[in-house]
C-alpha positions as CSV (number, residue, x, y, z in Angstrom):
1,M,3.8,8.6,-11.3
2,Q,1.7,6.3,-13.5
3,P,0.2,7.8,-16.6
4,K,-3.1,9.4,-15.9
5,Q,-6.4,8.7,-17.7
6,P,-8.6,11.5,-19.0
7,A,-10.6,12.8,-16.0
8,P,-14.1,14.2,-15.6
9,L,-14.3,17.8,-14.4
10,L,-17.1,19.5,-12.5
11,I,-17.2,23.3,-12.7
12,V,-19.1,24.9,-9.8
13,I,-20.2,28.6,-10.2
14,A,-20.7,29.7,-6.6
15,S,-22.8,32.7,-5.4
16,Y,-22.9,34.0,-1.8
17,D,-26.4,35.0,-0.5
18,A,-25.4,36.5,2.9
19,N,-28.9,36.7,4.3
20,G,-30.1,33.5,2.7
21,N,-33.3,35.0,1.2
22,G,-32.6,33.7,-2.3
23,I,-32.5,37.2,-3.8
24,N,-29.5,39.4,-4.9
25,D,-30.0,42.3,-2.5
26,Y,-27.2,44.5,-3.9
27,D,-28.5,48.1,-4.1
28,P,-26.3,50.3,-6.4
29,A,-27.5,53.3,-4.4
30,H,-26.0,51.8,-1.2
31,P,-22.9,49.7,-2.2
32,E,-21.5,50.3,1.3
33,L,-23.9,47.7,2.7
34,L,-21.7,45.0,1.2
35,N,-18.8,45.9,3.4
36,D,-20.7,47.1,6.5
37,K,-20.3,44.2,9.1
38,T,-23.6,45.2,10.7
39,S,-25.5,44.9,7.4
40,P,-27.5,41.7,6.7
41,I,-26.0,41.6,3.2
42,Y,-22.4,42.0,4.4
43,G,-20.3,39.9,2.0
44,E,-23.2,39.2,-0.4
45,Q,-21.9,38.5,-3.9
46,W,-23.7,36.8,-6.8
47,A,-22.0,35.3,-9.9
48,L,-22.0,37.3,-13.1
49,T,-21.2,34.3,-15.4
50,T,-23.4,31.5,-16.4
51,P,-22.8,27.8,-17.4
52,K,-23.1,28.8,-21.1
53,D,-20.4,31.4,-20.6
54,C,-18.1,28.7,-19.2
55,Y,-18.8,25.6,-21.4
56,E,-16.7,26.5,-24.4
57,T,-13.9,27.9,-22.3
58,F,-13.5,24.6,-20.4
59,F,-14.9,21.9,-22.7
60,G,-15.0,23.3,-26.2
61,E,-13.4,21.0,-28.8
62,N,-12.2,24.0,-30.9
63,G,-9.9,26.8,-30.0
64,Y,-8.1,27.6,-26.7
65,S,-10.2,25.6,-24.3
66,M,-9.1,23.7,-21.1
67,L,-9.8,20.4,-22.8
68,N,-7.6,21.3,-25.8
69,Y,-4.8,22.7,-23.6
70,Y,-4.3,19.5,-21.7
71,K,-4.7,17.4,-24.9
72,E,-2.0,19.4,-26.7
73,M,0.5,19.5,-23.8
74,T,0.2,15.8,-23.2
75,N,0.0,14.7,-26.8
76,G,-3.5,13.2,-26.2
77,K,-2.6,11.3,-23.0
78,F,-4.7,13.4,-20.7
79,W,-7.5,16.0,-20.7
80,F,-10.6,17.0,-18.6
81,Y,-14.0,16.3,-20.0
82,P,-17.4,17.4,-18.6
83,A,-18.7,15.4,-15.6
84,H,-22.2,14.0,-16.0
85,I,-24.9,16.0,-14.2
86,D,-27.4,13.3,-13.0
87,Q,-30.1,15.8,-11.9
88,K,-30.1,18.8,-14.2
89,Q,-30.8,22.2,-12.8
90,N,-32.8,23.2,-15.9
91,D,-33.6,21.7,-19.3
92,D,-30.8,23.4,-21.3
93,A,-28.1,23.1,-18.6
94,P,-24.8,21.9,-20.1
95,E,-22.9,18.9,-18.8
96,G,-20.1,19.5,-16.4
97,I,-21.3,22.8,-14.8
98,L,-23.4,23.6,-11.8
99,E,-24.7,26.9,-10.3
100,I,-24.7,26.8,-6.5
101,T,-25.8,29.5,-4.1
102,V,-24.8,29.2,-0.4
103,P,-26.4,31.3,2.4
104,I,-23.1,32.7,3.8
105,P,-21.0,35.8,3.1
106,H,-18.2,35.6,0.5
107,P,-15.2,34.0,2.3
108,A,-13.2,37.3,2.0
109,A,-15.9,38.9,4.1
110,L,-16.7,35.9,6.3
111,R,-13.1,35.8,7.5
112,N,-13.6,39.2,9.2
113,L,-16.5,37.9,11.4
114,S,-16.2,36.6,14.9
115,G,-14.9,33.0,15.1
116,Y,-13.4,33.1,11.6
117,N,-10.0,33.8,10.0
118,N,-8.7,33.2,6.4
119,V,-8.3,29.5,6.8
120,I,-11.6,28.8,8.6
121,A,-13.6,31.0,6.3
122,A,-12.2,29.3,3.1
123,R,-12.8,25.9,4.6
124,K,-16.4,26.7,5.5
125,A,-17.2,28.2,2.1
126,I,-15.6,25.3,0.2
127,H,-17.3,22.6,2.3
128,D,-20.7,24.2,2.0
129,I,-20.4,24.7,-1.8
130,V,-19.3,21.1,-2.4
131,K,-22.0,19.7,-0.1
132,A,-24.6,21.7,-2.0
133,C,-23.6,19.9,-5.2
134,D,-24.7,16.5,-3.7
135,P,-28.3,16.5,-5.0
136,Y,-27.2,16.9,-8.6
137,V,-24.3,14.5,-9.1
138,D,-23.8,10.8,-8.1
139,F,-20.4,11.3,-6.6
140,A,-20.1,7.6,-5.5
141,K,-19.8,6.4,-9.1
142,Y,-16.5,8.3,-9.4
143,D,-14.9,6.3,-6.5
144,L,-13.2,4.0,-9.0
145,N,-11.1,2.0,-6.5
146,G,-13.9,1.7,-3.8
147,D,-11.8,3.3,-1.1
148,G,-14.5,5.8,-0.1
149,I,-12.5,8.8,-1.4
150,V,-13.1,10.6,-4.7
151,T,-9.6,11.8,-5.7
152,P,-9.0,14.6,-8.3
153,D,-7.8,12.1,-10.9
154,E,-11.2,10.3,-10.5
155,L,-13.2,13.5,-10.5
156,A,-11.7,17.0,-10.7
157,I,-13.7,19.9,-9.2
158,I,-13.0,23.6,-9.5
159,I,-15.1,26.3,-7.8
160,L,-15.5,29.6,-9.6
161,N,-16.3,31.9,-6.8
162,A,-18.6,34.9,-7.5
163,G,-16.2,37.8,-8.2
164,Y,-12.6,38.2,-9.2
165,E,-9.5,36.1,-8.9
166,N,-6.7,38.0,-7.2
167,S,-3.5,37.3,-9.3
168,S,-5.1,38.0,-12.7
169,T,-7.1,41.1,-11.7
170,K,-5.8,44.7,-11.4
171,P,-6.7,46.2,-8.1
172,D,-8.8,49.3,-7.9
173,L,-8.0,51.2,-4.8
174,E,-11.1,53.4,-5.2
175,Y,-13.0,50.7,-3.4
176,S,-10.6,49.3,-0.9
177,T,-6.9,49.0,0.0
178,V,-7.4,45.4,1.2
179,R,-6.3,43.1,-1.6
180,E,-9.2,40.7,-1.2
181,E,-11.7,43.5,-1.3
182,N,-10.7,45.5,-4.3
183,G,-13.2,44.3,-6.9
184,P,-13.3,46.4,-10.1
185,I,-17.1,47.0,-9.6
186,P,-18.8,47.9,-6.3
187,S,-21.1,44.8,-6.4
188,H,-18.1,42.5,-6.7
189,R,-15.6,43.8,-4.2
190,Y,-14.5,40.5,-2.7
191,M,-11.8,38.3,-4.3
192,V,-10.2,34.9,-3.8
193,H,-6.7,33.7,-4.5
194,G,-6.5,30.7,-6.8
195,T,-5.8,27.7,-4.6
196,S,-5.6,23.9,-4.5
197,Q,-7.7,23.2,-1.4
198,N,-7.9,20.2,0.9
199,T,-11.3,19.6,2.2
200,E,-13.4,16.7,3.7
201,V,-17.0,16.6,2.6
202,E,-19.2,13.6,3.0
203,M,-21.5,12.9,0.1
204,R,-24.3,10.5,-0.7
205,G,-23.2,6.9,-1.2
206,G,-20.6,7.1,1.6
207,V,-17.9,8.8,-0.3
208,K,-15.8,11.9,0.6
209,I,-14.5,14.7,-1.6
210,V,-11.0,15.6,-0.3
211,K,-9.5,18.1,-2.7
212,V,-10.8,20.8,-5.0
213,S,-9.4,23.7,-7.0
214,N,-10.7,27.2,-6.1
215,T,-10.6,30.5,-8.0
216,G,-12.7,33.5,-9.0
217,E,-15.2,33.5,-11.9
218,M,-13.8,36.7,-13.3
219,N,-10.5,38.5,-14.1
220,S,-9.7,41.9,-15.4
221,F,-10.7,40.9,-19.0
222,G,-14.0,39.3,-18.3
223,P,-15.1,35.8,-17.4
224,M,-12.3,33.6,-16.1
225,T,-10.0,32.2,-18.8
226,I,-8.2,28.9,-18.4
227,G,-4.8,29.9,-17.2
228,T,-5.4,30.0,-13.4
229,P,-7.8,27.1,-13.4
230,A,-5.3,25.0,-15.4
231,H,-2.6,25.8,-12.8
232,E,-4.8,24.9,-9.9
233,L,-6.1,21.7,-11.4
234,A,-2.5,20.7,-12.1
235,H,-1.8,21.1,-8.4
236,N,-4.6,18.7,-7.6
237,L,-3.0,16.1,-9.9
238,G,0.4,16.5,-8.1
239,A,2.2,19.4,-9.7
240,Q,4.0,21.9,-7.5
241,D,4.6,25.7,-7.7
242,M,7.8,26.9,-9.5
243,Y,8.0,30.2,-7.8
244,C,9.0,31.6,-4.4
245,R,6.1,30.8,-2.1
246,F,5.6,32.5,1.2
247,T,8.7,34.7,0.8
248,P,8.3,37.9,3.0
249,P,9.2,41.0,1.0
250,A,12.1,41.8,3.3
251,D,13.7,38.4,2.5
252,R,13.0,38.5,-1.2
253,V,15.8,38.0,-3.8
254,F,15.3,40.1,-6.9
255,G,15.9,38.0,-10.0
256,W,15.8,34.6,-8.3
257,P,15.9,32.3,-11.4
258,I,12.4,30.9,-11.5
259,P,11.0,29.7,-14.9
260,N,8.6,32.6,-15.2
261,Q,6.4,32.0,-18.3
262,L,8.3,28.9,-19.3
263,S,6.2,26.8,-16.9
264,L,2.4,26.8,-16.2
265,M,3.4,26.3,-12.5
266,S,5.4,29.6,-12.5
267,R,3.9,32.6,-14.4
268,G,3.0,30.7,-17.5
269,N,-0.7,30.7,-16.5
270,N,-1.2,34.4,-17.4
271,R,0.1,34.4,-21.0
272,G,-2.4,35.8,-23.4
273,H,-4.4,37.1,-20.5
274,G,-4.8,33.5,-19.4
275,K,-6.3,32.3,-22.7
276,M,-3.0,30.7,-23.8
277,P,-1.2,29.3,-20.8
278,T,2.2,27.8,-21.4
279,Y,3.1,24.1,-20.8
280,I,4.2,22.6,-17.5
281,D,8.0,22.3,-17.2
282,P,9.5,19.0,-18.5
283,Y,10.4,17.7,-15.1
284,Q,6.8,17.8,-14.0
285,R,5.4,16.7,-17.3
286,I,7.4,13.5,-16.7
287,Y,6.5,13.3,-13.0
288,L,2.7,13.6,-13.8
289,G,3.0,10.9,-16.6
290,F,2.1,13.5,-19.3
291,S,5.3,12.7,-21.3
292,E,8.2,10.4,-21.4
293,E,12.0,10.9,-21.2
294,E,14.9,9.5,-23.2
295,V,18.3,9.1,-21.5
296,A,21.4,10.2,-23.3
297,E,23.8,7.7,-21.8
298,K,26.6,8.3,-24.4
299,D,27.9,11.5,-26.0
300,G,26.8,12.1,-29.5
301,I,23.9,13.4,-31.6
302,Y,20.3,13.1,-30.4
303,T,17.0,14.4,-31.9
304,L,14.5,16.4,-29.9
305,Y,10.9,16.9,-31.0
306,S,8.4,19.7,-30.3
307,T,5.2,19.1,-28.5
308,M,3.0,19.6,-31.6
309,S,5.1,17.2,-33.6
310,G,3.3,14.5,-31.6
311,K,6.7,12.9,-30.7
312,Y,7.7,15.1,-27.7
313,K,10.1,13.6,-25.2
314,A,12.4,15.3,-22.8
315,L,16.1,14.2,-23.2
316,K,17.7,13.4,-19.9
317,I,21.5,14.1,-19.9
318,P,23.3,12.5,-16.9
319,T,26.2,14.4,-15.4
320,A,29.2,13.5,-13.3
321,N,27.0,13.8,-10.2
322,P,24.4,11.0,-10.1
323,D,21.9,13.4,-8.4
324,E,22.2,16.0,-11.1
325,Y,21.2,15.9,-14.7
326,I,20.0,18.2,-17.6
327,L,16.7,17.9,-19.3
328,A,16.6,19.2,-22.9
329,E,13.4,20.0,-24.7
330,V,12.1,21.9,-27.8
331,R,9.7,24.8,-27.1
332,L,8.3,26.5,-30.2
333,K,6.0,29.4,-30.4
334,E,3.0,27.6,-31.8
335,G,-0.3,26.3,-30.5
336,F,-1.0,27.3,-26.9
337,E,2.6,28.6,-26.7
338,A,2.3,31.0,-29.6
339,D,2.6,33.8,-27.0
340,L,5.4,32.0,-25.1
341,T,7.8,35.0,-25.2
342,D,7.6,38.6,-26.5
343,G,9.3,39.4,-29.8
344,D,9.7,37.5,-33.0
345,S,11.7,34.5,-31.9
346,K,10.5,31.2,-33.2
347,G,11.6,29.2,-30.2
348,G,14.3,26.5,-29.9
349,V,15.9,24.3,-27.3
350,V,15.6,24.9,-23.6
351,F,17.8,23.3,-20.9
352,W,16.8,22.6,-17.3
353,H,19.3,21.6,-14.5
354,I,17.7,19.1,-12.2
355,D,19.0,18.2,-8.8
356,E,17.1,15.2,-7.3
357,K,18.8,15.5,-4.0
358,I,17.2,18.9,-3.6
359,N,13.9,17.7,-5.0
360,Q,13.7,14.8,-2.6
361,E,13.6,17.3,0.3
362,W,11.8,20.3,-1.2
363,F,9.7,19.3,-4.3
364,L,6.6,18.1,-2.4
365,K,6.9,21.1,-0.1
366,A,6.6,23.3,-3.3
367,Q,9.9,24.9,-2.3
368,C,12.3,23.4,-4.9
369,V,12.8,26.7,-6.7
370,S,12.0,29.1,-3.8
371,S,14.4,31.7,-2.4
372,N,12.9,31.3,1.1
373,R,15.3,30.6,3.9
374,P,14.0,27.2,5.1
375,E,13.7,27.3,8.9
376,G,16.3,30.1,9.1
377,N,19.0,28.1,7.2
378,P,20.8,29.4,4.1
379,R,18.9,29.3,0.9
380,H,19.3,26.1,-1.1
381,D,20.0,25.8,-4.8
382,L,17.1,25.1,-7.2
383,G,16.1,21.5,-7.8
384,N,14.4,22.5,-11.1
385,A,16.6,25.3,-12.5
386,I,16.1,26.8,-15.9
387,R,19.2,27.5,-18.0
388,I,18.4,30.0,-20.7
389,R,20.2,32.6,-22.8
390,N,19.8,36.4,-22.6
391,T,18.1,36.7,-19.2
392,F,20.8,35.9,-16.7
393,E,23.1,38.7,-15.6
394,E,26.3,38.8,-17.7
395,I,29.8,38.8,-16.3
396,R,32.2,40.3,-18.8
397,D,36.0,40.9,-18.9
398,E,37.6,44.3,-19.2
399,N,37.1,44.2,-23.0
400,G,33.4,43.6,-22.7
401,N,33.6,39.9,-23.7
402,L,31.1,37.6,-22.0
403,I,32.8,35.2,-19.6
404,K,29.9,33.6,-17.9
405,Y,26.5,34.2,-16.4
406,G,25.7,35.2,-12.9
407,P,23.1,33.5,-10.7
408,Y,20.2,35.9,-11.1
409,L,17.8,36.9,-13.8
410,T,17.9,40.5,-15.0
411,M,14.1,40.5,-15.6
412,E,11.8,40.1,-12.6
413,K,8.5,38.8,-14.1
414,N,9.4,37.8,-17.6
415,I,11.9,36.1,-19.8
416,A,14.0,37.8,-22.6
417,P,12.3,37.7,-26.0
418,D,14.8,35.2,-27.3
419,P,16.0,32.9,-24.5
420,F,16.3,29.8,-26.7
421,F,19.3,27.8,-28.2
422,Y,19.3,27.2,-31.9
423,K,21.6,27.2,-35.0
424,S,21.9,30.7,-36.6
425,D,24.4,33.0,-38.2
426,D,25.6,33.8,-34.7
427,P,27.3,30.6,-33.4
428,R,26.8,31.8,-29.8
429,T,23.1,31.0,-30.0
430,A,23.8,27.3,-30.6
431,I,26.0,26.4,-27.6
432,Y,24.9,25.5,-24.2
433,D,27.9,25.3,-21.9
434,S,27.2,24.3,-18.3
435,S,30.3,26.0,-17.1
436,M,28.6,29.3,-18.0
437,F,25.8,28.7,-15.5
438,C,25.9,28.5,-11.7
439,G,23.6,27.6,-8.7
440,A,21.7,30.6,-7.4
441,A,22.6,29.8,-3.8
442,S,26.0,28.1,-4.0
443,G,27.4,30.0,-7.0
444,S,29.0,26.7,-8.1
445,Y,29.3,26.4,-11.9
446,S,28.3,23.4,-13.9
447,L,27.2,21.3,-10.9
448,N,25.8,22.1,-7.5
449,H,28.1,19.4,-6.0
450,F,31.2,17.8,-7.4
451,P,31.6,14.2,-6.3
452,E,35.0,13.1,-4.9
453,G,37.4,12.6,-7.8
454,V,35.5,14.8,-10.2
455,S,37.4,17.9,-11.3
456,K,35.6,21.3,-10.9
457,D,36.6,21.8,-14.6
458,W,34.0,19.1,-15.6
459,K,31.4,20.5,-17.9
460,L,28.7,19.6,-20.3
461,V,28.6,21.2,-23.7
462,V,25.6,20.8,-26.0
463,E,25.6,22.2,-29.6
464,V,22.2,22.7,-31.2
465,L,22.6,21.7,-34.9
466,D,19.4,23.0,-36.3
467,E,17.3,26.1,-36.7
468,P,14.0,26.2,-34.7
469,G,11.7,23.5,-35.9
470,A,9.6,20.4,-35.0
471,E,12.8,18.3,-35.0
472,M,16.1,19.6,-33.7
473,R,19.3,17.7,-33.3
474,I,21.8,18.4,-30.5
475,K,25.4,17.2,-30.1
476,I,26.4,16.3,-26.5
477,T,30.0,16.4,-25.2
478,R,30.8,15.7,-21.5
479,G,34.0,15.9,-19.6
């Protein structure tokens, strides 16, 4: 992709006024009216947060804001700034944020009514919320190429639905066993899942809004932090999930080697309770135009740089298979990634095994790391596979010596406290050897596929020559 320019962002705090009378009719003496389908206020849910609650979280120039997250991760190439509100809702309303109330039940309630399901209810709610923004913003001015479509890189929109976001909120079964109806307080029992949502809303000036991000206004710790919104906004720019989407529990593979918190697009969005999301994986940082790559055509010594050094690049190391290569990067526990892993590790070098043949088929389907069985076929290897120490299962000889790693992770939702490669008193921490790592589906070591004439003994060895720091040298040996 071409490098992206900083983009305006519109935050929409959405309330649901089920009976359309303009009043929050929740009665604490009768909370059951919210989930009684015969009640006129079935599904009513009004936002608890205000624009002032959200402004610093998303647009603050100090601390852990959304603006600073993207600036840091991209070394100043990209960030979201507040969209201009042409018709302010009140005199002290901040830029970039609207409060919208729509006269329908919350979509998690609406889906249960006749004529609706999950998809139709979500589509209806998002359409009505976006349309209700039309009087306040001149959307046509964001159609920079004049094609009649306002794309997310021209104007990003994220809806903060009244209530809680599912993945970052602990369920409270006192109120309901239905996951979308388990709000921690009775007046906010309806939840949404964070999504990147296609839509088609015609606005003034003859333009259409075609894609928005969608999440709740709250999580278990209070007003929504930036992790889930950062993840969903990245989707709208073209990023894909790095976890096993749509895998039924019966078909689930424990320990499938997803990146967990080492990518925003996996589980990195929830670090620090969502206040300190981790960076996007290097493959997608390059894909989105957020960073550059250097190619190690020859064996020898190369220098890697951390993100906060201002000189970050991912190093692409070609292998004996033209479709497969390694990306090497430095990840340090600093800035937004200060909570990157548990424990006292300072960070170090991380290696990623990329298979473009797999990605060509599965990346845009958000299935390049999934353990799903595509259309009943055997599982495929990962197109974006992390190669880290201390988290893969260990295969040892009869004397207890480590021989190689197995295909699966030993931790389900986290990474070991010290998964990095770096120079230390223990030389084993410094050596990445591809022959120690295998594909999760194929079990093939070093490469997923060996071209004709290439020995299966081929391997890549990388020695990390420095302790964790802003500059780390590595020595590459192939063959």
